[in-house]
BATOR-150504 format. One line per 10 residues: number of its first residue (from 1); their letters; for each residue x, z, y of C-alpha. Coordinates in Angstrom, 3 decimals. Each point is the difference from the previous one (the first is absolute). Layout:
REM residues N
NUM) a) X Z Y ~ ...
//
This chain:
REM residues 483
1) xxxxxxxxxx) -32.567 8.210 -30.879 ~ 0.418 -0.036 3.757 ~ 3.272 1.791 1.084 ~ -1.649 1.939 2.722 ~ -3.347 0.822 -1.692 ~ 0.781 3.758 -0.325 ~ 0.734 0.483 3.769 ~ -2.636 1.361 2.467 ~ -1.783 -1.116 1.990 ~ -0.937 -2.244 -2.827
11) xxxxxxxxxx) -1.596 -2.658 2.120 ~ 2.819 -0.322 2.522 ~ 2.655 -0.447 -2.823 ~ -2.301 -2.297 -2.009 ~ -0.297 -2.375 3.160 ~ 3.676 0.517 0.790 ~ 1.067 -1.133 -3.454 ~ -2.449 -2.999 0.222 ~ 1.573 -0.994 3.297 ~ 3.522 0.327 -1.401
21) xxxxxxxxxx) -0.980 -2.368 -2.968 ~ 0.031 -3.018 2.217 ~ 2.811 -1.338 2.097 ~ -0.545 0.583 3.742 ~ 3.135 -0.397 2.066 ~ -0.292 -1.168 3.550 ~ -1.224 -3.566 0.054 ~ -1.325 0.216 -3.502 ~ -3.242 1.879 0.515 ~ -2.779 -2.294 -1.192
31) xxxxxxxxxx) -0.093 1.685 -3.452 ~ -0.246 3.436 1.204 ~ -2.610 -0.791 2.717 ~ -2.119 -1.625 -2.546 ~ 0.408 2.979 -2.242 ~ -1.333 2.383 2.763 ~ -2.727 -2.385 0.949 ~ -0.994 0.110 -3.704 ~ -0.134 3.760 0.216 ~ -2.335 -0.399 2.987
41) xxxxxxxxxx) -2.275 -2.285 -1.946 ~ -0.079 2.359 -2.970 ~ -0.903 2.962 2.334 ~ -2.742 -2.106 1.696 ~ 1.532 0.284 3.403 ~ 0.003 -2.641 2.796 ~ 3.394 -1.482 0.676 ~ 1.835 -2.662 2.074 ~ 3.152 -1.685 -1.236 ~ 1.731 -2.293 2.497
51) xxxxxxxxxx) 2.240 -2.946 -0.461 ~ 3.258 1.954 0.194 ~ -1.336 2.575 -2.602 ~ -0.900 2.911 2.178 ~ -2.951 1.815 -1.361 ~ -2.793 2.233 1.635 ~ -2.346 1.923 -2.155 ~ -3.105 1.785 1.453 ~ -1.743 3.076 -1.590 ~ -3.087 1.594 1.695
61) xxxxxxxxxx) 0.152 3.710 0.905 ~ -1.177 2.348 -2.779 ~ -3.255 1.914 0.303 ~ -0.206 1.909 3.175 ~ 2.852 -2.091 1.523 ~ -1.835 -3.333 0.438 ~ 0.122 0.144 3.840 ~ 3.452 1.542 0.285 ~ 2.769 -1.927 1.825 ~ 1.781 -2.275 -2.520
71) xxxxxxxxxx) 3.615 0.855 -0.885 ~ 2.645 -2.691 -0.722 ~ 2.278 0.728 -3.022 ~ 2.997 -2.309 -0.118 ~ 3.148 -0.992 -1.922 ~ 1.874 -3.060 -0.927 ~ 0.059 -1.766 -3.314 ~ 3.505 -1.556 0.039 ~ 3.271 1.687 -1.102 ~ 3.737 -0.532 0.435
81) xxxxxxxxxx) 1.300 -1.315 -3.363 ~ 3.383 1.614 -0.907 ~ 1.497 -0.012 -3.446 ~ 3.224 0.986 -1.768 ~ 2.720 -2.531 -0.717 ~ -0.739 0.062 -3.614 ~ -3.747 -0.234 0.242 ~ -1.242 -3.222 -1.385 ~ -3.596 0.359 1.383 ~ -1.328 -2.883 2.224
91) xxxxxxxxxx) -1.784 2.091 2.663 ~ -1.721 -3.024 1.255 ~ -1.778 -0.361 -3.255 ~ 0.067 3.409 -1.875 ~ -1.570 3.270 0.685 ~ 1.964 3.250 0.113 ~ 0.986 2.266 -2.869 ~ -1.189 3.435 1.352 ~ 1.244 3.195 -1.531 ~ -0.729 3.567 0.601
101) xxxxxxxxxx) 1.277 3.543 -1.060 ~ -3.111 1.624 1.317 ~ 1.555 1.064 3.217 ~ 1.088 -3.429 1.348 ~ -0.972 -3.528 -0.518 ~ 2.512 -2.877 0.193 ~ 0.526 -3.606 -1.362 ~ 2.725 -0.862 -2.475 ~ 2.893 -1.937 1.615 ~ -2.208 -1.053 2.997
111) xxxxxxxxxx) -1.478 1.410 3.233 ~ -3.373 1.586 -0.545 ~ -2.113 -1.236 2.889 ~ -1.422 3.413 0.715 ~ 0.546 -1.181 3.490 ~ -2.897 -0.900 0.310 ~ -1.806 -0.337 -3.391 ~ -0.732 3.718 -0.103 ~ -2.167 -0.359 3.055 ~ -1.909 -2.925 -1.497
121) xxxxxxxxxx) -0.546 2.068 -3.112 ~ -1.298 2.959 1.824 ~ -2.292 -2.097 2.128 ~ -1.415 -1.761 -3.267 ~ -0.435 3.397 -1.626 ~ -2.147 1.155 3.160 ~ -1.989 -3.161 -0.116 ~ -0.725 0.452 -3.541 ~ -1.136 3.565 0.097 ~ -3.662 0.510 0.843
131) xxxxxxxxxx) 0.264 3.794 -0.206 ~ 1.964 0.236 3.243 ~ -1.503 0.748 3.394 ~ 1.213 -2.504 2.537 ~ -0.915 -2.076 3.066 ~ -0.292 -3.742 -0.129 ~ 3.326 -1.281 -1.242 ~ 1.888 -3.194 1.212 ~ 2.953 -0.462 -2.547 ~ 2.547 -2.375 1.439
141) xxxxxxxxxx) 2.814 -1.317 -2.395 ~ 2.450 -2.033 1.884 ~ 2.779 -2.458 -1.377 ~ 3.638 -0.539 0.967 ~ 0.611 3.222 1.893 ~ 3.401 0.226 -1.302 ~ 1.071 -3.418 1.553 ~ -1.344 0.549 3.455 ~ -3.629 1.126 -0.366 ~ -1.199 -3.488 -0.290
151) xxxxxxxxxx) -3.296 1.007 -1.572 ~ -0.820 2.370 2.852 ~ 0.759 -2.611 2.376 ~ -2.278 -2.491 -1.639 ~ -2.950 2.407 -0.630 ~ -3.224 -0.522 1.667 ~ -1.190 3.454 1.107 ~ -3.142 -1.220 1.806 ~ -2.308 1.388 -2.716 ~ 1.682 3.451 -0.251
161) xxxxxxxxxx) -2.178 2.801 1.545 ~ 2.289 2.961 -0.546 ~ 1.876 1.576 2.817 ~ 2.059 2.400 -2.042 ~ 2.674 -1.399 -2.428 ~ 1.836 1.933 -2.915 ~ 3.057 -2.063 -0.806 ~ 1.382 1.147 -3.405 ~ 3.456 -1.500 0.419 ~ 2.153 3.190 0.630
171) xxxxxxxxxx) 2.247 1.573 -2.477 ~ 0.320 3.762 0.701 ~ -2.809 2.335 -0.882 ~ -1.074 2.135 2.902 ~ 1.456 -2.194 2.613 ~ -2.543 -1.872 2.128 ~ 1.347 -3.038 1.827 ~ -1.524 -0.705 3.457 ~ 2.531 -2.543 1.494 ~ 2.314 -2.618 -1.283
181) xxxxxxxxxx) 2.556 -2.529 1.220 ~ -0.700 -3.689 0.655 ~ 2.167 -2.618 -1.366 ~ 1.008 -3.576 -0.186 ~ 2.002 -2.194 -2.432 ~ 2.913 -2.249 1.227 ~ 1.069 -3.012 -1.847 ~ 3.500 -0.971 0.850 ~ 1.976 -3.225 -1.025 ~ 3.527 -1.141 0.491
191) xxxxxxxxxx) 0.497 -3.690 -0.808 ~ 3.293 -0.360 -1.810 ~ 0.693 -3.000 -2.168 ~ 1.808 0.399 -3.311 ~ 3.366 -1.846 -0.469 ~ 1.789 -0.729 -3.382 ~ 2.903 2.416 -0.523 ~ 3.606 -1.434 -0.022 ~ 2.189 0.539 -2.816 ~ 1.785 3.396 -0.385
201) xxxxxxxxxx) -3.092 2.163 0.620 ~ -1.287 2.718 -2.259 ~ -3.506 0.954 -0.037 ~ -1.664 3.566 -0.501 ~ -3.309 1.607 -0.310 ~ -0.087 3.079 2.174 ~ -2.629 2.486 -0.825 ~ -1.246 3.231 1.751 ~ -2.433 1.899 -2.243 ~ -1.123 3.452 -1.130
211) xxxxxxxxxx) -1.707 0.875 3.347 ~ -3.198 1.941 0.223 ~ -1.914 -2.353 2.463 ~ -3.264 1.260 1.001 ~ -2.707 -0.558 2.611 ~ 1.409 -1.031 3.355 ~ -2.609 2.184 1.755 ~ 0.077 3.117 -2.097 ~ 3.805 0.080 -0.991 ~ 1.657 -1.769 2.858
221) xxxxxxxxxx) 1.371 3.469 1.192 ~ 1.330 1.034 -3.286 ~ 3.316 -1.470 0.469 ~ -0.282 -2.461 -3.010 ~ 2.134 -3.084 -0.014 ~ -1.353 -3.429 0.551 ~ 1.728 -2.583 -2.304 ~ -0.414 -2.844 2.371 ~ 1.723 1.765 2.846 ~ 2.735 1.411 -2.323
231) xxxxxxxxxx) 0.740 -3.302 -1.363 ~ 0.462 -1.372 3.607 ~ 2.391 2.847 0.667 ~ 1.711 -0.476 -3.349 ~ 0.587 -3.790 0.538 ~ 0.927 0.498 3.782 ~ 2.742 2.576 -1.104 ~ 1.177 -2.580 -2.623 ~ 0.135 -2.639 2.418 ~ 2.214 1.930 2.308
241) xxxxxxxxxx) 2.543 0.116 -2.838 ~ -0.602 -3.371 -1.527 ~ -0.370 -2.621 2.527 ~ -0.892 -2.707 -2.476 ~ -3.062 1.923 -1.062 ~ -3.298 -2.269 -0.102 ~ -3.465 0.934 -0.741 ~ -2.037 -2.041 -2.546 ~ -3.114 2.064 -0.550 ~ -1.641 3.222 0.944
251) xxxxxxxxxx) -2.916 1.498 -1.741 ~ -1.534 3.374 0.538 ~ -3.493 1.610 -0.014 ~ -3.504 -1.276 -0.718 ~ -2.105 1.747 2.676 ~ 0.855 0.478 3.644 ~ -1.615 3.471 0.070 ~ 2.303 1.362 -2.901 ~ 3.355 1.198 0.564 ~ 2.285 -2.568 -1.719
261) xxxxxxxxxx) 1.529 1.592 -3.282 ~ 1.985 -3.033 -1.237 ~ 1.762 -2.890 1.394 ~ 2.011 -2.880 -1.756 ~ 2.454 -2.244 1.818 ~ 1.855 -3.039 -1.121 ~ 3.242 -0.379 1.875 ~ 3.246 -2.012 -0.350 ~ 3.498 0.572 1.359 ~ 3.520 -1.304 -0.609
271) xxxxxxxxxx) 1.101 0.641 -3.571 ~ 3.092 1.623 1.364 ~ -2.144 2.762 1.436 ~ -2.019 0.534 -3.256 ~ 1.802 3.141 -1.355 ~ 0.128 1.569 3.484 ~ -3.663 -0.696 0.482 ~ -0.940 1.746 -3.355 ~ 2.157 2.928 1.072 ~ -1.854 0.085 3.284
281) xxxxxxxxxx) -3.319 0.104 -1.681 ~ 1.039 2.993 -2.050 ~ 1.349 1.753 3.065 ~ -3.218 -0.696 2.046 ~ -2.163 1.182 -2.933 ~ 1.741 3.320 0.289 ~ -0.580 0.090 3.812 ~ -3.808 -0.687 -0.415 ~ -0.339 2.624 -2.855 ~ 1.716 2.570 2.290
291) xxxxxxxxxx) -2.343 -1.004 2.978 ~ -3.196 0.193 -2.076 ~ 0.835 2.971 -2.231 ~ -3.065 2.420 -0.250 ~ -2.336 -2.770 1.423 ~ 0.597 -3.175 -2.133 ~ 2.249 1.270 -2.672 ~ -0.775 -3.022 -2.273 ~ 1.627 -2.544 2.361 ~ 2.388 -2.479 -1.441
301) xxxxxxxxxx) 1.987 -2.948 1.544 ~ 1.376 -2.360 -2.587 ~ 1.351 -3.581 -0.404 ~ 0.391 -2.606 -2.694 ~ 1.357 -3.397 -0.288 ~ -2.590 -2.651 0.416 ~ -0.361 -3.758 0.251 ~ -0.431 -0.849 3.800 ~ 0.077 -3.750 0.914 ~ -0.993 0.182 3.677
311) xxxxxxxxxx) -0.287 2.383 2.877 ~ -0.404 -0.047 3.756 ~ 3.083 -0.571 2.055 ~ 2.371 2.858 0.968 ~ -1.250 -0.533 3.552 ~ -3.712 0.466 -1.078 ~ 0.919 2.944 -2.371 ~ 1.782 1.773 3.032 ~ -3.110 -0.568 2.253 ~ -2.421 1.077 -2.815
321) xxxxxxxxxx) 1.805 3.375 -0.821 ~ 0.449 0.756 3.780 ~ -3.855 -0.392 0.495 ~ -0.986 2.030 -3.091 ~ 2.409 2.796 0.738 ~ -1.153 0.142 3.836 ~ -3.675 0.101 -0.933 ~ -1.634 3.476 0.359 ~ -1.377 1.876 -3.187 ~ -1.786 3.210 -0.564
331) xxxxxxxxxx) -1.243 2.716 2.442 ~ 0.217 -0.888 3.505 ~ -1.888 2.751 1.787 ~ -1.846 3.352 -1.047 ~ -3.397 1.256 1.237 ~ -0.034 2.643 2.708 ~ -3.738 0.842 -0.721 ~ 0.370 0.352 -3.808 ~ 3.446 1.648 -0.668 ~ 1.800 -1.595 -2.940
341) xxxxxxxxxx) -2.191 -3.171 0.090 ~ 1.846 -3.435 0.329 ~ -1.362 -1.721 3.195 ~ 1.744 -3.317 -0.297 ~ 1.889 -1.661 -2.833 ~ 0.665 -3.299 -1.660 ~ 0.861 -1.076 -3.541 ~ 1.794 -3.198 -1.316 ~ -2.050 -0.354 -3.058 ~ 0.639 -3.484 -1.322
351) xxxxxxxxxx) 2.833 -2.410 -0.001 ~ 0.569 -3.351 -1.701 ~ 1.642 -3.323 0.323 ~ -1.369 -3.564 -0.322 ~ 1.285 -3.520 0.582 ~ -0.560 0.538 3.754 ~ 1.933 3.333 0.330 ~ -0.668 3.700 0.056 ~ -3.481 1.671 0.407 ~ -0.715 3.715 0.524
361) xxxxxxxxxx) -2.864 1.950 0.931 ~ -0.565 3.370 1.926 ~ -2.688 2.362 -0.017 ~ -0.270 1.592 3.603 ~ -2.048 3.214 0.637 ~ -0.665 2.177 2.903 ~ -2.851 2.235 1.366 ~ 1.066 -1.114 3.533 ~ -0.932 -3.639 0.479 ~ 2.709 -0.559 2.596
371) xxxxxxxxxx) 2.721 1.217 -2.432 ~ -1.300 -2.261 -2.686 ~ 0.395 -2.825 2.449 ~ 3.475 1.220 0.962 ~ 1.146 -0.292 -3.693 ~ -1.463 -3.577 -0.228 ~ 2.068 -0.795 3.027 ~ 3.221 1.386 -1.470 ~ -0.375 -2.007 -3.311 ~ -0.959 -3.099 1.796
381) xxxxxxxxxx) 2.884 0.245 2.610 ~ 2.556 0.403 -2.874 ~ -1.336 -2.671 -2.388 ~ -0.786 -2.625 2.842 ~ 3.345 0.656 1.617 ~ 1.598 -1.243 -3.227 ~ -2.319 -3.100 0.004 ~ -2.613 1.329 -2.335 ~ -3.803 0.423 0.180 ~ -2.275 3.045 -0.224
391) xxxxxxxxxx) -3.746 -0.323 -0.560 ~ -2.566 2.798 0.073 ~ -2.957 0.634 -2.578 ~ -2.232 2.870 -1.046 ~ 0.108 1.807 3.295 ~ -2.418 2.979 -0.220 ~ -0.946 2.707 2.499 ~ 0.919 3.687 -0.144 ~ -2.607 2.708 -0.293 ~ -0.137 2.339 2.930
401) xxxxxxxxxx) -0.731 3.774 -0.494 ~ -3.438 0.920 0.944 ~ -0.087 3.725 1.321 ~ -3.915 0.098 -0.457 ~ -0.545 -1.118 -3.445 ~ -3.076 1.323 -1.640 ~ 1.035 -1.279 -3.413 ~ 3.276 1.818 0.264 ~ -1.750 3.257 0.853 ~ -2.300 -0.467 -2.996
411) xxxxxxxxxx) 2.783 -0.732 -2.415 ~ 1.992 2.980 1.067 ~ -2.942 2.259 -0.444 ~ -0.886 -1.252 -3.456 ~ 3.703 0.223 -1.029 ~ 0.353 3.527 1.253 ~ -3.254 1.097 -1.867 ~ 1.119 -1.620 -3.398 ~ 3.656 1.038 0.152 ~ 0.256 3.024 2.535
421) xxxxxxxxxx) 2.925 -1.956 1.556 ~ 0.321 -1.899 3.283 ~ 0.486 -3.690 -0.612 ~ 2.987 -1.640 1.995 ~ -0.908 -2.543 2.633 ~ 2.768 -2.610 0.244 ~ 0.789 -3.514 1.182 ~ 1.916 -2.515 -2.367 ~ 2.581 -2.447 0.608 ~ -1.638 -2.253 -2.676
431) xxxxxxxxxx) -2.631 -2.591 0.899 ~ -3.567 0.787 -0.707 ~ -2.918 -2.288 0.280 ~ -1.920 2.588 2.018 ~ 1.532 -1.396 3.181 ~ -1.626 -3.429 -0.754 ~ -3.308 1.541 -0.910 ~ -0.065 2.022 3.341 ~ 0.811 -3.203 1.778 ~ -2.863 -1.887 -1.650
441) xxxxxxxxxx) -2.637 2.716 0.032 ~ -0.562 1.684 3.407 ~ -0.418 3.607 -0.298 ~ 1.362 0.460 -3.360 ~ 1.312 3.501 -1.056 ~ 2.740 -0.228 -2.617 ~ 2.140 2.167 -2.325 ~ 2.273 -0.775 -2.983 ~ 0.566 2.252 -2.936 ~ 0.920 -0.258 -3.571
451) xxxxxxxxxx) 1.489 1.778 -3.181 ~ 3.637 0.725 -0.684 ~ 1.884 -3.267 -0.749 ~ 3.720 -0.136 -0.295 ~ 2.428 -2.925 0.450 ~ -2.520 -2.638 0.746 ~ 1.026 -3.676 -0.123 ~ 2.685 0.932 -2.600 ~ 0.267 0.112 -3.750 ~ 0.008 3.870 0.303
461) xxxxxxxxxx) -3.382 0.059 1.615 ~ -2.187 2.818 -1.376 ~ -3.412 1.538 0.547 ~ -0.899 3.722 -0.258 ~ -3.041 0.544 -2.234 ~ -1.021 3.449 1.383 ~ 0.373 -1.195 3.619 ~ -2.183 -3.028 -0.756 ~ -2.656 2.391 -1.287 ~ 0.091 2.215 3.084
471) xxxxxxxxxx) -0.008 -2.850 2.492 ~ -2.917 -1.637 -1.838 ~ -1.910 3.294 0.186 ~ 0.854 0.247 3.795 ~ -1.365 -3.602 0.614 ~ -3.065 0.773 -1.769 ~ -0.532 3.142 2.031 ~ 0.535 -1.646 3.252 ~ -2.712 -2.534 -1.094 ~ -2.252 2.819 -0.749
481) xxx) 0.409 1.623 3.421 ~ -0.426 -3.439 1.803 ~ -3.712 0.498 0.544
//
């Protein structure tokens, strides 16, 4: 028996569980794209699937709505794959193990992918329901949103006729997003050759773990620790005491848009300093626990003896740790127009070493294009001054607030009629595909909404069942009034 079969709306959770049954991490979307294309065929609907696995499905307007203006319903089919340390699941090959208590839905030991699978499920439920009143629908499912909106960049929009777009990629019920930040990824590299270690050195694995992590757009102002940055600080502080310290490996994070929750480093230093180093790690662990009390209570800094045969030189170690400590991280500016909203930030999401040196990646965000460029300059100036390189990818535009949006007015009216409450109009520091669609489709009016989702991009991600039902009813009523 399906785990979610007792939940309502039945069709929404039926499709959501089907989507969860196949792997669909970013860059691994062929199977889920084919699944959605199969649903379109079963429903007898015209569809287009492109070479990167984006999918567009068309459904004609219901009786009386045949000549109404089309509306675009949109979500992305990829998810961020996170799992607990004891989870044996291969998320590149296996589906999710969904669970529910009737109030919330989550996945056992992994992220849920409610961001943005629930949007796709809602849209499929709408497409499958011939009792609904609606204008012509253009359902757009994009891929790889989580790694730079690559699907939206690649999508051919020339056959889309709709000039109103409901994006279902928001995570707070009753909040309607009408503006978002633009962003860019920065891939940084410092070439540093490994050298065999001389005799008389001791190796250690140093680990920072137990952090909450989270979405670098949604949670960047929550004060959560970034393990990559904290490891740089830890090793820099250690280097000040132990001049023989040399870095062999640094490894932290899997996604540049996720606040890094674990970093593992291999280091070596004179064996005469080993006992003092172990004592320093315990001391610094207490320092971090004090600093992150009430925010990241699970933080831990540990070390254990390890075999380390090679490392970069002490000169290169000094250079590396100076660069990593100097690089900016987190909130850089707050919005004046939307109080409490982060305007500009960056996140050091991924770090690793290879035979050539140290590689690390930032996700930079800002609703002000010039401030986004300023942060690119800051990172570039620090890394290049040290002899490294910085390359840009996945740059995407922001979404400017439209003071005269007819779609926003319609959504607010319907929401008030259904709930008796006023919806909140907000901007987000997260990246949304609306900016790209507005750039590609002249005159497009857009709004983003969605049900209650908590702790997305983490193993604690959960979806509220009642909120899903209410948001689905809201979308259906918006369609009904789009005549």
